N, C-alpha and C positions, 0 to 999 in steps of 0.2 A: 591517505594511508592511516591506519589506525590499528589498535589492538583491542581485543575483546575486554581485557581486564583494565584498560585505561593506561597501561604502561607502554612506553615506546618499545616496539619489538626490535630484536636484533636481526640483522640481515642474515640470510643464508650464507654458508661458508663461501668465501671467495667474493662476497659482495660487500660493498661499502656504499652508504646512501648516495654520496655524490657521484661515485662511479656508476652506480645503477641508474641514476637519473640520466647520465650521459648515454647509456646503452638503450634507453627506451625513449619513445616519443609519446607525449601526452598532450591533450588539448582540453581546456575546460569547455563544457557544453552547458546549455540551460539546466536548471536545477533538477529536472526530472531525469537527467542522465548522470552517470558517474563519469570518471575519466576513461578515455579510450587509449589503451596501451597497445603497442606493437612489441611482440616478443621474438627473440631469436629462435625459440623452440617451445613446444608445449611443456617440456620438462621444466624449463625456467619458470613459466607461468604457474604451473602446478605447485612447484616448491615454494614460490613466493606467496601464493594465496593460502596454501595450507598453513604456513607460518604466520598468517595474518599480516604480512608485510605490505599487502595491497588491500584496497577496498574490496569487499566481497562481491559487490555488483559491478560487472564490467559490461558496458554497452558496446556491442560490435555489430557489424553487418555480416550476415551469413553469406558465405560464398560456396555455392554448390559446384563442386569440381568433378563429380562423377560423369563418366561418358567417354566415348572413344577418342574425342578430340582433345581431352585434357592432357596436358603434359605432366611428367613426373613432378616437376617443380610446382605446377599449378595444383595438383592433387595434394602435395604436402602443405601448401598454404591453406587449402580448403580444410584439411584435417586439423591443422593448427587452430583455425578459427572454430572448428567444431569443439576442440578441446577447451578453448576459452569459454565457449558457451556453456559447456559442462561446468566449468569453474564458476561462471556467473550464477548458476543454479546451486552451487556449493555441493555438488554430488558428482561422483564418477562411477561408471559401470564397473562391476566386479572384475570383468575381464580386461580392464584398461591396462595398457602397457606403456612404458615411457617412450617407446618407439612408435610414433603414429603411422609410419609406413607399413606396419604390420596389419593395420586396418585397411584392407584393400577396398572395401565397399564403403565409400564416403556416404552414399545415400542411406545405408543402414545405420551409420553412426548418427546422422542427423535425425533419423526416425526415432532413435533411442531417446532423444531429448524430451519428448512428451511423456515418457514413462518414469522420469526421475523425480525423486522427492527433493524439493529445494532446500530442506534442512535435514536431509537424511544423515548427515554426519553428527548431529547434535543429540544429546540426551534430552528427551522431551521434558523430563522432570526438572531440568535446570532452566526451563523456559517459562515465559509468561506471554499471554496472548492479548492483543488489542485488535478488535474486529469492528470494521464498519458494518453497516446494516444494508441499506438499499444499494444494489449493484454489486454487493460483496457476498452477503449471506442470503439475500432474497433478490429475485429479479426485479428490474426496473419496470414500473407500470406507467400507463399513460396518465394516471392521476395518482396522487399520493395516498388516497384512500382506497385505491383499487389493487393494492399489492396482494399477492397470494403467498401466504407463509406456509412452507412445507410442514406437514404434521410432525415430522421427526426432528425439526430444528430445535425446538425447546428441549426435548430429551437429550439431544446431542450436546447442546451447550451445558446442560446440567452435568453430563458425564465429564466434560472438559473441566468445569469448575471443580468438581470433586477430585479429579485426577491431578489438578494443578494446585490443590489446597487453596482455592480461592483466587489464584493469580490469573484472572481473566476479566477483561472489561470491554463493554460495548462502547465504541466511540463513534457517534453519529450526529448528523444534523437534525435528526428528529428529536422530539421531546422524550424525556424519560418515561412519561406516561404511555407513549406509543410503544416503547421498548417493552414495558411490562404487559401491555395488551397483546403484543405479538408473541411473547415468550411465556405467557402465563402457564403455570403458577410461579415461574421463576421471577426473581427480582434481582438480577445480577448487578455487580458494580458497573457503573456506567457514567459516561459524559454525554449529555444531551445538548442539543442546539449548539453544536460546535464548541462545547466546553462551557457554555453559560450555566448549565445545570450539572451538578456533580453528585453522584452517590458513590462514596469511596469504598464501601464494603457491600457484600451481598445482603439484601434485606435491610440495609441502612436507611438513614433519612436523606432526603434530597435537599441540597443547599443550592442557593443561587449566587453566582459570582458575576453575573452580567447585569447590565442596566437595561430595563425594559425600553422598547422602542416608544418614542413619544407618540401619543394618540393622534395628533394632527398629521404627523408623517405617515402613520399606519393608515389613516383614513385616505390620504392622497394616493398611497400605493394601492389600496384596495380598489380605487376607481379605475385602475389600469385594466381591469377585466373588460372594460368597454372598448378597448383598442381593437380587439378581434375575437370572434367566437373561438372557444377552446382554451383561452387564457384562464388560468386559475391562480388566485392569490391565496396563500396560506399564511395565516398569522400564527407565530409561535412565541409571542410575548417578547422574547429577547431578539428576535429576528422576524423578518417578513419576507416570504419567498414568492416569486412570480414564476409559475410553471408555464412553459410555452411548448411543451412536447406536441400538443395537438394544434399548435399554431406557429410552426417554426419560421414562417415568413415574417412574423411580427417582431422578431428579436431585436432588430435595429430600432424600431419605434419604442419598444419597451425600455431598452438601454438608455436612449436619449431622454425619455420621460423620467426615469429614475435619477439620472444625473441632474436634471432640472429640479427635481424634488429635493435632492440632497445638497444642492448648491447653497441654499440658505439654512441648511440644517446643522446639527451638531457636528463638530470636526471629527468625532470618533467613528462616525458611520461610514461604511464603505460598501461597494457592490462586489459581492463574491459570485463568481460564475462556476456553476457545477454542470451536471449533465442535463441540458435543456432546462436549466433553472437559473434565474438571476435573483440573488438574495441580498437584502439589506441587513447588514450585521455589523457589530462593533469590531473595530480593529484591535481591541484590547483582549479579545478572547480567541482561542484557536484550539484545534484538536491537539496540536503539538504541546501546548501548555498543559492541557489536561493529562497527556501521557507523562509529562515530566512530574506532575503532582502524584500520579499513581506510583511512579517508580520510587518515590520516597517512602511508600507504605511498607510495613514488614512483609506482607504477602508477596510483594513484587520486588523488593530491594534485593540486589545480588543475583537476580535471574537475567537470562538473555531475552530481551524483549523482541517480540515478533508482531509486526503490524501488517494487516491486510486491508487494502483500500482500493478504490476504483476511480476517484475523481480528484479534481484540483483541491477541494477542501481537505483531502486526506494527505496532501503533500507535506504539511507541517508535521503531522504525526509520523509519516514515513521518515522524514528527516530527523525527527527527535529520536526514534529508535536506532537509526543508523549512528547518530552521534553517541548514543549510549552503548555502542558495540553490538547492536542487535541487527535484525534483518527486516527490511521492508519488502513486502510482496505485493505485486500489482495485479489487478484484474482488468482484462481487456474491455474496452468500451469506447465511448466517444472521446475519452481523455487519453487513455493509454492504448497505443496501437498493439496489435498482437505480437509484433516482433520484439517489444520491450516488456511485455506482460508475462507474469508467471502463471496466470490462470486465464482460461478462455471465457469463463462465465461463472456465476454463483454456484451452479451445479458442481463444477470442478472444485470450487473452494470447499463445499460441503463434503464432497468425497474425500478430499485431502484431510479435512478435520476429522472425519470418521477414522481414517487411518492413524491420525495423530492420537486420537482417543484410545485406539487399540494398542498403540505403542506404550501409552501411559498405563495400560492395564485397567482402564476405567470401563 
């Protein structure tokens, strides 16, 4: 439970926290899930979520109850779950009524979910954006140097930066030099190599907050390309990544070899797993820490943070914006399943950002 402004919210009329806890059932799940609540009615869930008495993201299992064999009670449960999914996306259709039984077509209601804006209730000018790159803004490629950057991505990011008065940052595992190459001539605020590189303002200077990977370790990791054809080792100074998308059968051997290499190495080095990538990186940097630093800057401070990411390395940033009263949005892929993701692919993200830019008047 949290409030956007950091203050403890007051419960809706007739509720008192201890009594409310007794009327709901919740269970903690792994970090990529929120709490799962059971409500007596959609009206209860909507009231509590609108007043920010509940976490904005609610993970549930969809229950399709449409059909001749569904009972009235079954349809009601299905429609209640549909209502909670709407709340999860923090949007409700304009024709929503507090009586779910008036929605006779459960299938239509579920179909409406794909057309909702997950932050439709917010004033975009009060927000700030943190955006991952690969798998979020651009499609994953078989090789890191083989990505295709849409021609309209740079102009779109430029519109968003202008409309948000600079309150946008790219948060990625790539180097900031890669960001600049992909978005040229833009040089946006950015955190590169999982936060080891920082550029705190647009067109600002790049500072390093990480410790370079020791050369002997980097050399041993580079030798892992010989394990199987298709393995590619990418050195990024502050981390070193082993891409196995073209050799998925070798992931076990790669992981064992990396653990052997790090066994006698510095204590701060860990293995981070992303989408078909194993990366040696320091445990003293993270995308979440980078987001926290940006939130202290005048351009970002006081705004509602929105982070969009697609893999495990984005979890710390998603968690950071949630703790700051913001919204974490997920892109489906190897890490986030479609039933817990807010976007199906980077194309969906770009279309959503285009609509966001239009709402800004950019």
